[in-house]
N, C-alpha and C positions, 0 to 999 in steps of 0.2 A: 342336682344343686341343692344346697341347703344353707339357710341364712336365718338370722335372728331378727325378731320384730316385736317392738313393745306394744301391748295390747291391754288398755285398763290397768296400768302400772305393773303388768307382769311381763317377762320376757318368754316369748313363744317361739319355739323352733319351727321353722318352715321347711318342709321337704317337698321340693318342687321337681316333679318328674315330667319330662318333656318327652313326647312321642310324635313321629311323624304321621302317624295314621289315626291320631285322636282329632275328631272334629269338634268336640264340645270341651269345655272346661269343668272339671269336677273337683269340688272342694270337700274335704272329710276332716273332721276332729278326731284324732287319733287317741289324744290323751289330754289331761288338763294342762299340758305345757307343749303340745306338738300338733300342728296341722299339717295335712298333705294336700298338694294341689297337684292334679293331672291335666296337663293341657298339650296343645301342639307346639311344635318348636318355634313358631313366632310370637307366642305368649310371654311376654318380657317379665323382668322382675318388678318393675313399675306397674304393669298390669295387674300381677299378682297383688301387690299392695293395695291397689285401688279396688280389687275385688274384696280383700279383706276387710277394708273401711267400709265398703259398701253392705257387706254382710255381718258386721260387727255385732250386731244385737243376736243374730242367729248363733253365731260362733261363741259368745259369752254364754248364751243358753245352754249350749251343749258341753262346754267346758265346766260350767257348774253342775251339770248332771254327772259328769266325770268325778268332779270333787265329792258330790254326795254320795256316788256309788263306790268311792274308795274304801276298801275294807282292810283292817290289819289282820293277821293271821288266825286270830281267835275269833273273828266275827263271820257272819254269813247272813245271807237274806232268806226269808221264808215268808211267803204270801205278803210281800211288799214292804215288810219291816226287816229292820237290822236286829239281829240277836248275837249272843255270845254262844260259842260252842259248848262250853261247859254248862251252861243252863239247859241243854237238851242232851248232855253226855254223849256228844258226837265224836267218834274217831274218825270215820271215813264219810267225808261229806258227800261224795259222788254216789256212795251206796245209800245214804239217807234220802238224797233227792229222787234216786230211782224208786226207792219204796214209796215215798210219799206223792210221787206222781201217779203211781198207780192207784193208791187208795184215794187220793183226791180227784183225780182227772177222769178215771173211768166211770164213776157215777155221773160226771157232768157229760161226758160223751154219750152215755146211755139216755140220759134225759133229753138232750137235744137231737139224738137219732130219732127217737120216737116223734119228738115235736115236729121236726122236719121231714119225717117221713122219707128217709134215706135208706139204701141198702149199702151199709158199710161191710167191706169184704174182711178186712183184719186191721187190727190196731197193734202197734208197737211203740216202745219207749226208747230213746237213746240220747246221749248227750251230743249236742250239736253246736258249733260254735257260729254258725251263719244263719242258720233257720230255726224258728220256732215251731214250725210244723211243715209237713208236705202231704200231698194226696196224689197216688200214683194213677197210671191209666185203668188199673184193675181195681180201682177203689180201696186201696190200702193206704191208711193212714199213719204216719209216723209223727210223734210228738217228742219235743225236746224235754228231757227231765228237768232242765232248768226252768221250765215253765213255772214250778212251784216256788220260785223266786219273787213271781210277780203278784200283783193285788189279784184277788178271785175273779174281779170283773174282767181283766185282761186275759186271765186264763179262759173264762168262759167265751170271750171274743175269738181267741184263736181257734178254739173247738168248733165254733159255729163257722168260722173262716174256712177251716179244712173240710168240713161237711158239707158247705155249699160248693166246693169244687167237686164233689161227687156228681152234681147236675151241671156244673160249669167249669170246664177245664181251661178257664182264661180268668182275666180281671177286667172284662168289658162291663157294659151298664147292666146286663142280665144277671152276672154274678154279683155286682155290688146290691141289687135290688133284692136278690135272694138274702144277702146277709142282713140288709135293713128289715127285712120281713120278720126276722127272728131276733135282730138286735138293731133297734132304731138309730143308735149312735155309733154303729159300726166304723164310720169314716173318721170320727173323732177319736175313738178307741185305737184305731190304727195308726194315727198320728202320735197317740200317747205311747203305744208300743215302741216306736222307734227312738223314744228317750231311754228305753231300758236295753238298747242294742249292746252297750258295752258291760252289762252284767255277766 
């Protein structure tokens, strides 16, 4: 089911997906003019509108992030700032990100690997649409080449986050204690990172 809703003088498209096996309701900002709601079959259109009104400030914040992160074809993000491709003489942006990821992030990994005293087996870089990084059961770490779009402090946080997974393969208290030990504002940075999920 799809319908329109006026939010802060803008017309927003609401994509409402109902499934019988969903216990909770999920709200997601897809773009600057589209929201997605996933709910059980008993969650009505009025319930959805009430949810939108209740979460209005949160929604507007994420819509604003989408607007800020909107790029034209000649622009790209690099270390948290917006640039024009012609200023860097870039032809293939994914190739540029992959090279920059290796030159910028590898020294950060080496630095924190020594500080945290962890045994990293292997590191790789690849473009990923859903994850900034991951750590396997064999302590192989994969990092998203799109990380170089982020401010350097967030890149360091992702590195510490994945290295902490070498000791703790979960997100329980011990894991966050490990992160906070080497990056005291880890939870704040983790929340900040979510603002860049649409990059």
